[in-house]
Phi, psi and omega in degrees: 000171183091186180252125179264145176244127179237134175262128183234162178242140177081016178291150181273006175213160182292320179214156177209135178258136170231140184288345178241147178290176185294338180254016179076015180285180184284347183285156177267162182223137171244121175265135178240127177289135184297337181303319181290326178290322176295318178297320178297314180296326180279356180075027180295128179303134178092346184296315182293317180295318178295318178300317178297316180298315182292318179295319177300318178302310183291325178292332174296319175299315181300319181297317179300316181291319182295316182280347179053043185261350185237131180232019181272188180296141178303327180297324179290320175302314180298319179298314181296313180296321179292320177297323175295323178293320177298318176301315179297319179297313182291340177283345178288157172294165183299317184299311177297324177299317181293322179295325176294314180298320178296318179297315179296321179292326182286333182231067186264079183255017176279164182277096184297328181297325180276349186265352183284144178271000000 
């Protein structure tokens, strides 16, 4: 039970929340791509702020599941949590926002073909 944290390499996103653990147990799991941890360890500008934003995003998903307060479509949950993350991002000063954008541009390993609308 509880929330497990797993560090993975080559993930197509910085973090991902799943309501079940890797062995199908009752625990929840947050996967963190090792790239963001390496950037943090190397002192890359924006890494800590981005890590906080992403972790907050995934913990919001965990909170919804833990409290069992939402029973709608997963896409709507993701939209709401993402809008809250955008709000948090826009509340930052210009300099931290730019360092996050620079960091994402420098390590852009997500699948762009699947991300297009």
